[in-house]
C-alpha positions as CSV (number, residue, x, y, z in Angstrom):
1,M,-3.0,23.6,-65.7
2,K,-1.6,27.0,-64.4
3,K,-4.1,28.9,-66.5
4,F,-7.1,27.0,-65.0
5,I,-5.9,27.7,-61.5
6,L,-5.7,31.4,-62.2
7,I,-9.2,31.6,-63.6
8,L,-10.6,29.7,-60.6
9,L,-8.8,32.0,-58.1
10,T,-10.0,35.2,-59.8
11,A,-13.6,34.0,-59.7
12,C,-13.6,32.9,-56.1
13,T,-11.7,35.5,-54.2
14,A,-13.2,38.6,-52.6
15,P,-12.7,42.1,-53.9
16,S,-10.1,42.8,-51.2
17,A,-8.1,39.7,-52.3
18,R,-7.9,39.4,-56.0
19,A,-5.6,37.4,-58.3
20,Q,-4.6,39.3,-61.5
21,S,-2.2,39.3,-64.4
22,T,-1.2,42.0,-66.9
23,N,0.0,42.0,-70.5
24,N,3.4,43.4,-69.4
25,D,4.0,40.9,-66.6
26,L,2.6,37.4,-67.2
27,S,3.2,36.3,-63.6
28,P,-0.1,36.0,-61.8
29,F,-0.5,38.0,-58.7
30,L,-2.8,38.2,-55.7
31,T,-4.0,41.6,-54.2
32,V,-4.8,41.7,-50.5
33,Q,-5.7,44.5,-48.1
34,G,-4.3,44.5,-44.5
35,R,-5.5,46.6,-41.6
36,G,-3.8,47.5,-38.4
37,E,-4.7,49.6,-35.3
38,S,-2.9,51.1,-32.4
39,R,-4.3,52.9,-29.3
40,V,-2.4,55.8,-27.8
41,A,-3.3,57.9,-24.7
42,N,-4.4,61.5,-25.2
43,T,-2.0,63.6,-23.1
44,Q,-2.6,67.1,-24.6
45,A,-5.7,69.2,-24.0
46,M,-6.8,71.9,-26.5
47,I,-8.9,74.4,-24.5
48,Q,-10.9,77.4,-25.6
49,L,-12.2,79.8,-22.9
50,G,-14.9,82.4,-23.5
51,F,-15.4,85.8,-22.0
52,D,-19.0,87.0,-22.5
53,A,-20.7,90.3,-21.4
54,A,-23.9,92.2,-22.1
55,G,-25.0,95.8,-21.3
56,Q,-26.5,99.0,-22.4
57,E,-23.3,100.7,-23.4
58,E,-20.9,99.4,-26.0
59,A,-17.9,100.9,-24.2
60,A,-18.7,99.2,-20.9
61,V,-19.2,95.8,-22.6
62,R,-15.9,96.2,-24.4
63,E,-14.1,97.2,-21.3
64,D,-15.5,94.3,-19.3
65,I,-14.4,91.5,-21.7
66,T,-11.1,93.2,-22.4
67,R,-10.2,93.5,-18.8
68,R,-11.1,89.9,-18.0
69,S,-9.5,88.3,-21.1
70,Q,-6.3,90.3,-20.5
71,A,-6.1,89.1,-16.9
72,V,-6.6,85.4,-17.9
73,T,-4.1,85.7,-20.8
74,A,-1.5,87.1,-18.5
75,A,-2.0,84.3,-16.1
76,L,-1.8,81.7,-18.9
77,K,1.5,83.2,-20.0
78,E,2.8,82.8,-16.4
79,Q,1.8,79.1,-16.6
80,Q,3.7,78.8,-19.8
81,V,0.9,77.1,-21.7
82,E,1.5,76.3,-25.4
83,A,-0.3,77.6,-28.5
84,L,-1.8,80.6,-26.7
85,Q,-3.9,82.7,-29.0
86,T,-7.0,84.9,-29.2
87,T,-9.4,82.9,-31.4
88,A,-12.4,85.3,-31.5
89,V,-13.4,88.9,-30.8
90,N,-17.1,89.9,-31.3
91,I,-19.0,93.0,-30.1
92,R,-22.4,93.6,-31.6
93,P,-25.6,95.5,-30.9
94,E,-28.9,94.0,-30.0
95,F,-32.1,95.3,-31.6
96,S,-35.8,95.5,-30.8
97,H,-38.4,95.7,-33.5
98,E,-41.7,97.6,-33.2
99,P,-44.7,95.4,-33.9
100,F,-46.2,95.7,-37.4
101,V,-49.3,97.9,-37.6
102,A,-51.4,97.8,-40.8
103,G,-51.5,101.1,-42.7
104,K,-48.5,102.5,-40.9
105,R,-44.9,102.8,-42.1
106,P,-42.7,100.3,-40.2
107,L,-40.2,102.0,-37.8
108,P,-36.5,101.1,-37.9
109,P,-35.3,98.8,-35.2
110,K,-33.8,100.3,-32.0
111,I,-30.6,99.4,-30.4
112,T,-31.4,98.1,-26.9
113,G,-27.9,97.0,-25.8
114,Y,-24.7,95.3,-26.7
115,V,-23.2,91.9,-26.4
116,G,-19.5,91.0,-26.6
117,Q,-17.4,87.9,-26.6
118,V,-13.7,87.1,-26.6
119,A,-12.3,83.6,-26.9
120,V,-8.8,82.5,-26.0
121,G,-7.4,79.1,-26.9
122,F,-4.3,77.2,-25.6
123,R,-2.8,73.8,-25.2
124,A,-1.8,72.2,-21.9
125,P,-1.1,68.7,-20.5
126,V,-4.3,66.8,-19.7
127,E,-3.3,66.4,-16.0
128,D,-3.1,70.3,-15.7
129,A,-6.3,71.0,-17.7
130,G,-8.8,70.9,-14.8
131,K,-6.7,73.1,-12.5
132,L,-6.1,75.6,-15.3
133,I,-9.8,75.8,-16.3
134,S,-10.9,76.3,-12.7
135,S,-8.3,78.9,-11.9
136,M,-8.9,80.8,-15.2
137,M,-12.6,80.9,-14.6
138,S,-12.1,82.4,-11.2
139,L,-10.0,85.1,-12.8
140,G,-12.7,86.1,-15.3
141,A,-13.4,83.5,-18.0
142,N,-17.1,82.6,-17.8
143,S,-17.4,79.8,-20.4
144,V,-15.5,76.8,-21.8
145,A,-16.3,77.2,-25.5
146,S,-14.7,73.9,-26.5
147,M,-12.1,71.3,-25.4
148,S,-10.6,68.3,-27.1
149,T,-7.7,66.0,-26.3
150,E,-5.0,64.4,-28.5
151,P,-1.7,62.6,-28.2
152,S,1.6,64.3,-28.4
153,D,3.3,64.4,-31.9
154,E,5.9,61.9,-30.8
155,E,3.4,59.4,-29.5
156,R,1.2,59.8,-32.6
157,R,4.1,59.0,-34.9
158,K,5.0,55.9,-32.8
159,A,1.3,54.7,-32.9
160,E,1.3,55.3,-36.7
161,N,4.3,53.1,-37.2
162,E,2.8,50.4,-34.9
163,A,-0.5,50.4,-36.9
164,L,1.4,50.3,-40.2
165,T,3.4,47.3,-39.0
166,A,0.2,45.5,-37.9
167,A,-1.4,46.2,-41.3
168,A,1.6,44.8,-43.2
169,K,1.6,41.6,-41.1
170,D,-2.2,41.3,-41.6
171,A,-1.8,41.6,-45.4
172,E,1.0,39.0,-45.5
173,T,-1.0,36.6,-43.3
174,Q,-4.0,36.9,-45.6
175,A,-1.9,36.3,-48.7
176,R,-0.1,33.3,-47.4
177,A,-3.3,31.7,-46.1
178,L,-5.0,32.1,-49.5
179,L,-2.1,30.7,-51.4
180,A,-1.6,27.8,-49.0
181,A,-5.4,26.9,-49.3
182,L,-5.0,26.8,-53.1
183,N,-1.7,24.8,-53.0
184,L,0.2,27.7,-54.5
185,N,3.7,29.1,-53.8
186,W,4.4,32.7,-52.7
187,T,7.0,34.1,-55.2
188,S,7.5,37.8,-54.4
189,I,5.9,41.1,-53.4
190,R,4.9,42.9,-56.6
191,A,3.7,46.2,-55.1
192,I,2.7,47.8,-51.8
193,D,0.4,50.8,-51.3
194,A,0.4,52.2,-47.7
195,T,-1.4,55.5,-48.3
196,G,-4.8,54.5,-46.9
197,G,-6.6,54.5,-43.5
198,R,-5.4,57.2,-41.1
199,G,-7.2,57.7,-37.8
200,G,-7.9,61.1,-36.1
201,P,-8.2,62.3,-32.6
202,V,-11.1,61.4,-30.4
203,P,-12.8,64.7,-29.2
204,M,-13.8,65.2,-25.6
205,P,-17.5,66.0,-25.0
206,R,-18.4,69.7,-25.2
207,M,-18.4,71.3,-21.8
208,Q,-21.4,73.4,-20.8
209,A,-20.9,77.1,-20.1
210,M,-20.6,78.1,-16.4
211,M,-20.7,81.6,-14.8
212,A,-17.4,82.6,-13.1
213,D,-19.0,83.3,-9.7
214,A,-20.4,79.8,-9.6
215,A,-17.2,78.2,-11.0
216,A,-15.0,79.6,-8.3
217,Q,-17.0,77.6,-5.7
218,L,-16.8,74.3,-7.5
219,P,-14.1,71.7,-6.9
220,E,-11.3,71.4,-9.4
221,L,-12.5,69.8,-12.7
222,D,-11.3,66.2,-13.3
223,I,-10.4,66.0,-16.9
224,Q,-9.9,62.5,-18.5
225,G,-7.9,62.5,-21.7
226,G,-9.1,59.2,-23.1
227,E,-7.3,57.7,-26.1
228,T,-6.9,58.0,-29.9
229,V,-7.3,54.9,-32.2
230,I,-4.8,55.1,-35.1
231,S,-5.7,52.9,-38.0
232,R,-3.7,52.2,-41.2
233,E,-4.4,50.1,-44.3
234,I,-2.0,48.5,-46.7
235,T,-2.7,47.1,-50.2
236,M,-0.2,44.4,-51.2
237,Q,0.2,42.6,-54.5
238,V,2.0,39.2,-54.3
239,T,3.1,37.1,-57.2
240,F,2.7,33.3,-57.0
241,G,3.3,30.1,-58.8
242,S,2.2,26.5,-58.7
243,R,3.9,24.0,-56.4
């Protein structure tokens, strides 16, 4: 009778909830997958400011972006922001090409000017992000290259544990419901795999570049952190027997 129940259960259960047995362990077991989620507020903002310039002389372009980026970096140090770093430095020539004329040797391109860019990244609390962006753009930054928000490390770990607990309860609920429906007894937990299903931060929408002169006249930016959804999955194997 026990063998007939095992065959029926294997044929009828879904791939995420399977009854199995092995040659080494003759006890039948059921495999279920549980899923849990936890939502956590994003309290940290990762901001990258840009300093762009263009001109006829390379030295003038370099001096412009260097002066403005140094002023903003010094101000950010005074604000004691975290993870302050220069993430990009780029100065390159711009070229013009003579139109092609049949029968004539093409002329080499001519340098018509230079463009330069410096990018500075830092981390700050979400509630300070709008004020910092507005003030740094008034000091010389002329673009927001990117921005994203995320929870603190402590809050992320707490949410991970909550999602893991929910996944374990979900797996147990599924297993007990299936066994009860088939008039079988839960015997023991054979194995647990909790390595799957990890969520990531939810990025903020990319902000459009703004010129510093215009940004100084705008009201302080209102930055909303949003939330991150942490998800975890658990695979559980449960042995069972007949009642």
